[in-house]
C-alpha positions as CSV (number, residue, x, y, z in Angstrom):
1,X,-5.3,7.5,-14.2
2,X,-1.7,8.3,-15.0
3,X,0.9,5.5,-14.7
4,X,4.3,6.9,-13.9
5,X,7.4,6.5,-16.1
6,X,9.5,3.4,-15.6
7,X,12.6,3.6,-13.4
8,X,16.0,2.7,-14.6
9,X,19.5,2.5,-13.1
10,X,21.2,5.8,-12.8
11,X,17.9,7.6,-12.2
12,X,17.5,9.9,-9.2
13,X,15.1,8.7,-6.5
14,X,14.0,10.2,-3.2
15,X,13.5,8.8,0.3
16,X,10.8,10.5,2.4
17,X,9.5,9.9,5.9
18,X,5.8,10.7,5.9
19,X,5.0,8.9,9.2
20,X,7.3,7.7,12.0
21,X,11.0,8.4,12.5
22,X,14.1,6.2,11.9
23,X,17.5,6.5,13.4
24,X,20.3,8.3,11.6
25,X,22.0,5.0,11.0
26,X,18.9,3.6,9.5
27,X,18.5,6.6,7.3
28,X,22.1,6.3,6.1
29,X,21.8,2.6,5.5
30,X,18.6,3.2,3.5
31,X,20.4,5.7,1.3
32,X,23.3,3.3,0.7
33,X,21.0,0.4,-0.1
34,X,19.3,2.4,-3.0
35,X,22.7,3.7,-4.2
36,X,24.0,0.1,-4.3
37,X,20.9,-0.7,-6.4
38,X,22.2,1.8,-9.0
39,X,20.2,4.9,-8.1
40,X,21.2,8.5,-7.2
41,X,19.4,9.3,-3.9
42,X,18.0,12.5,-2.5
43,X,17.0,12.3,1.2
44,X,14.1,14.2,2.6
45,X,15.0,16.3,5.6
46,X,12.6,14.5,7.8
47,X,14.4,11.2,7.3
48,X,16.8,12.6,9.9
49,X,14.2,14.1,12.3
50,X,12.2,12.8,15.2
51,X,9.5,14.6,17.2
52,X,8.2,13.2,20.5
53,X,9.5,9.8,19.5
54,X,6.8,8.9,17.1
55,X,6.7,11.6,14.4
56,X,9.4,12.3,11.8
57,X,8.9,16.0,12.1
58,X,5.8,18.1,12.1
59,X,3.1,17.5,9.5
60,X,4.1,20.7,7.7
61,X,7.8,19.5,7.5
62,X,6.9,16.1,6.2
63,X,4.5,17.4,3.6
64,X,7.1,19.9,2.5
65,X,9.5,17.1,1.8
66,X,7.0,15.3,-0.3
67,X,6.0,18.4,-2.2
68,X,9.6,19.2,-2.9
69,X,10.3,15.6,-4.2
70,X,7.3,15.8,-6.5
71,X,8.5,19.2,-7.7
72,X,12.1,18.0,-8.4
73,X,12.2,17.2,-12.1
74,X,15.2,15.0,-11.6
75,X,13.5,12.7,-9.1
76,X,11.8,9.8,-10.9
77,X,10.5,7.9,-7.9
78,X,9.7,8.6,-4.2
79,X,10.2,5.8,-1.7
80,X,8.8,6.0,1.8
81,X,11.4,4.9,4.4
82,X,8.8,3.4,6.7
83,X,5.2,3.6,7.9
84,X,4.2,3.8,11.6
85,X,1.9,6.6,12.6
86,X,0.6,10.1,11.9
87,X,0.5,10.3,8.1
88,X,-2.9,11.9,8.9
89,X,-0.9,15.0,9.9
90,X,0.5,15.3,6.4
91,X,-2.3,14.6,4.1
92,X,-4.1,18.0,4.3
93,X,-0.8,19.8,3.7
94,X,0.1,18.1,0.4
95,X,0.0,20.4,-2.7
96,X,-2.1,18.4,-5.1
97,X,-1.3,20.7,-8.0
98,X,2.3,19.8,-7.7
99,X,1.5,16.1,-7.5
100,X,-0.8,16.3,-10.5
101,X,1.8,18.2,-12.6
102,X,4.6,15.8,-11.7
103,X,3.4,12.2,-11.6
104,X,6.1,9.8,-10.6
105,X,6.5,6.5,-8.8
106,X,5.4,6.7,-5.2
107,X,5.9,3.6,-3.0
108,X,4.7,2.8,0.5
109,X,2.0,1.0,2.5
110,X,0.8,0.6,6.1
111,X,0.4,4.1,7.5
112,X,1.2,5.4,4.0
113,X,-2.3,4.1,2.9
114,X,-3.7,7.6,3.5
115,X,-1.4,9.1,0.9
116,X,-1.9,6.2,-1.6
117,X,-5.7,6.7,-1.4
118,X,-5.4,10.5,-1.6
119,X,-3.0,10.4,-4.6
120,X,-5.2,7.8,-6.4
121,X,-8.5,9.7,-5.9
122,X,-7.5,13.3,-6.0
123,X,-4.4,13.4,-8.2
124,X,-5.4,10.5,-10.4
125,X,-2.0,8.9,-10.4
126,X,-1.1,5.2,-9.9
127,X,0.8,4.5,-6.7
128,X,2.4,1.3,-5.3
129,X,1.5,-0.7,-2.2
130,X,5.0,-2.0,-1.9
131,X,8.2,-2.4,0.2
132,X,9.6,0.5,2.1
133,X,13.3,1.1,2.4
134,X,14.0,0.7,6.1
135,X,11.1,-1.6,6.9
136,X,11.5,-4.1,4.1
137,X,14.4,-3.5,1.7
138,X,17.4,-3.3,4.0
139,X,16.9,-6.7,5.6
140,X,14.0,-8.5,3.9
141,X,14.3,-7.8,0.2
142,X,14.2,-11.5,-0.9
143,X,14.2,-12.5,-4.5
144,X,10.4,-12.8,-4.7
145,X,9.7,-9.4,-3.1
146,X,12.4,-7.8,-5.3
147,X,11.0,-9.3,-8.5
148,X,7.4,-8.4,-7.7
149,X,8.4,-4.8,-6.9
150,X,10.4,-4.4,-10.2
151,X,7.6,-6.0,-12.2
152,X,5.0,-3.7,-10.7
153,X,6.8,-0.3,-11.1
154,X,8.0,-1.2,-14.6
155,X,4.9,-3.1,-15.8
156,X,3.9,-3.2,-19.4
157,X,0.3,-3.3,-20.6
158,X,-0.7,-6.0,-18.1
159,X,0.7,-7.9,-15.1
160,X,-0.5,-10.8,-13.1
161,X,-0.3,-10.7,-9.3
162,X,1.6,-13.7,-8.0
163,X,2.1,-15.4,-4.7
164,X,5.3,-17.1,-3.5
165,X,5.6,-20.6,-4.8
166,X,3.4,-23.0,-2.8
167,X,1.0,-20.3,-1.7
168,X,-2.3,-20.3,-3.6
169,X,-4.9,-17.6,-3.7
170,X,-8.0,-18.9,-1.9
171,X,-11.6,-18.3,-2.8
172,X,-14.5,-17.4,-0.5
173,X,-17.0,-16.2,-3.1
174,X,-16.9,-17.2,-6.7
175,X,-17.2,-14.8,-9.7
176,X,-15.3,-12.5,-12.0
177,X,-15.2,-8.7,-11.8
178,X,-13.2,-5.8,-13.1
179,X,-12.6,-2.4,-11.6
180,X,-9.9,0.0,-10.4
181,X,-8.0,-1.5,-7.5
182,X,-7.9,0.6,-4.3
183,X,-7.1,0.0,-0.7
184,X,-4.3,-0.7,1.7
185,X,-4.1,-1.1,5.5
186,X,-7.5,-1.9,7.0
187,X,-6.9,0.2,10.1
188,X,-6.1,3.2,8.1
189,X,-9.0,2.7,5.6
190,X,-11.5,2.5,8.4
191,X,-10.0,5.4,10.4
192,X,-10.6,7.8,7.5
193,X,-14.3,6.9,6.9
194,X,-16.4,10.0,7.6
195,X,-13.6,12.4,6.6
196,X,-12.8,14.1,3.3
197,X,-10.1,11.5,2.7
198,X,-12.2,8.4,2.9
199,X,-11.8,5.7,0.3
200,X,-14.3,5.4,-2.6
201,X,-15.0,1.8,-3.4
202,X,-17.8,2.2,-5.9
203,X,-17.4,-0.4,-8.7
204,X,-13.8,-0.9,-7.5
205,X,-11.7,-3.9,-6.4
206,X,-11.0,-3.4,-2.7
207,X,-7.8,-4.7,-1.3
208,X,-6.9,-4.6,2.4
209,X,-4.4,-6.1,4.9
210,X,-3.2,-5.5,8.4
211,X,-0.8,-6.4,11.2
212,X,-0.8,-6.9,15.0
213,X,-4.5,-6.4,15.4
214,X,-6.6,-8.7,17.7
215,X,-9.3,-10.6,15.8
216,X,-12.0,-8.6,17.7
217,X,-10.7,-5.4,16.3
218,X,-10.5,-6.8,12.8
219,X,-14.1,-8.0,13.2
220,X,-15.2,-4.5,14.2
221,X,-13.3,-2.9,11.3
222,X,-15.0,-5.3,8.8
223,X,-18.4,-4.2,10.1
224,X,-17.4,-0.6,9.8
225,X,-16.6,-1.3,6.1
226,X,-20.0,-3.0,5.8
227,X,-22.1,-0.4,7.5
228,X,-20.4,2.4,5.5
229,X,-21.3,0.6,2.3
230,X,-17.7,0.1,1.3
231,X,-18.3,-3.7,0.9
232,X,-21.6,-3.3,-1.0
233,X,-20.1,-0.7,-3.3
234,X,-17.1,-2.7,-4.3
235,X,-17.0,-4.9,-7.4
236,X,-14.7,-7.5,-5.8
237,X,-12.6,-8.0,-2.6
238,X,-9.1,-9.3,-2.4
239,X,-7.7,-9.9,1.1
240,X,-4.0,-9.5,1.8
241,X,-1.9,-10.8,4.7
242,X,-2.9,-10.3,8.4
243,X,0.4,-10.9,10.1
244,X,0.2,-11.6,13.9
245,X,-3.6,-10.9,14.0
246,X,-4.6,-13.5,16.5
247,X,-7.6,-14.6,18.6
248,X,-6.2,-14.9,22.1
249,X,-9.5,-16.1,23.5
250,X,-10.1,-19.0,21.0
251,X,-7.0,-20.0,19.0
252,X,-9.1,-22.4,16.9
253,X,-11.0,-19.5,15.3
254,X,-8.6,-17.3,13.5
255,X,-8.5,-14.5,10.8
256,X,-9.2,-16.9,7.9
257,X,-12.3,-18.2,9.7
258,X,-13.5,-14.7,10.4
259,X,-13.1,-13.7,6.7
260,X,-14.9,-16.8,5.5
261,X,-17.8,-16.3,7.9
262,X,-18.0,-12.5,7.2
263,X,-17.9,-12.7,3.4
264,X,-19.7,-16.0,2.8
265,X,-22.7,-15.6,0.5
266,X,-21.6,-12.3,-0.9
267,X,-22.6,-11.9,-4.5
268,X,-19.3,-10.8,-5.8
269,X,-15.8,-12.4,-6.0
270,X,-13.8,-12.6,-2.8
271,X,-10.3,-14.0,-2.6
272,X,-7.9,-14.2,0.3
273,X,-4.4,-15.4,1.1
274,X,-2.9,-12.7,-1.1
275,X,0.7,-12.4,0.1
276,X,0.9,-8.7,0.1
277,X,1.3,-6.6,3.2
278,X,3.6,-6.9,6.2
279,X,4.5,-10.4,5.4
280,X,7.8,-11.7,4.1
281,X,8.0,-12.3,1.1
282,X,5.5,-9.7,-0.1
283,X,4.2,-8.7,-3.5
284,X,3.7,-5.2,-4.8
285,X,0.3,-4.0,-6.0
286,X,-0.1,-1.0,-8.3
287,X,-3.1,1.0,-6.8
288,X,-5.4,3.0,-9.0
289,X,-5.0,0.7,-12.0
290,X,-7.6,-1.5,-13.7
291,X,-7.8,-4.9,-12.1
292,X,-9.5,-8.1,-13.2
293,X,-10.4,-10.7,-10.5
294,X,-11.2,-14.3,-11.7
295,X,-11.9,-16.8,-8.9
296,X,-12.4,-19.8,-11.3
297,X,-8.8,-19.5,-12.5
298,X,-7.6,-17.8,-9.3
299,X,-6.0,-14.9,-11.1
300,X,-5.6,-11.2,-10.4
301,X,-4.6,-9.2,-13.4
302,X,-3.6,-5.5,-13.6
303,X,-4.2,-3.6,-16.9
304,X,-3.1,-0.2,-18.0
């Protein structure tokens, strides 16, 4: 796996819209935010487009933006402006040869999960499950989230994943394991099973998170992972944040209860309450890198 070059002030970065649209004001604000951080900014054309209210242009247009940003030798990092929907329209139009020849920082999560998995598995580059410009940075880039982001994209030989102060990792199943970390949004991971773009979890550390899903749907998706052998194949499981995923029928049985019941007795390490996902604050995870999970010490370590 190729870990991209570190980012420094004065570098040129790109903003792309691989999924849903934003307003022109939000796009302009996103650009100014990164410029104020000390970067030169190139905007993808689709950051100013909207199609049918839920797509930032056609799949071809959005893929063209991404291909161009990877091709641009001056661009050192590509930041997704937001997630949303329809990254599936883009994935089959990405030019993998361009991506492989021009590895660089690529940051996004949620609907961007499709692209993270694709770039990890097919282009063999490390990507980052981290904050997006409009969705997170403009209004919610608190000190913890900012520090975690910078530490991840500019990491040295190793890096420990941290939670905000007062929030501990919690253990469902004990053990230690090591493997490449893969994953992202649970809804996206399960939606691509059975396609050429499904996630490979063999001997890997599987990470997942989600938002605004009823507990019954989360339950179903967990069993989809199980029956497709994604759970059995994995070396370890780390569970991120599940913001606003509620049980409206029985508020006394929530997501944590479901996770503990589902994974209890599994003969591999399982930890949850990883504050990474749609939560605020949120941590950044480098995907595609070696990861060591230790439930005894409650540590998650990334290694180049």
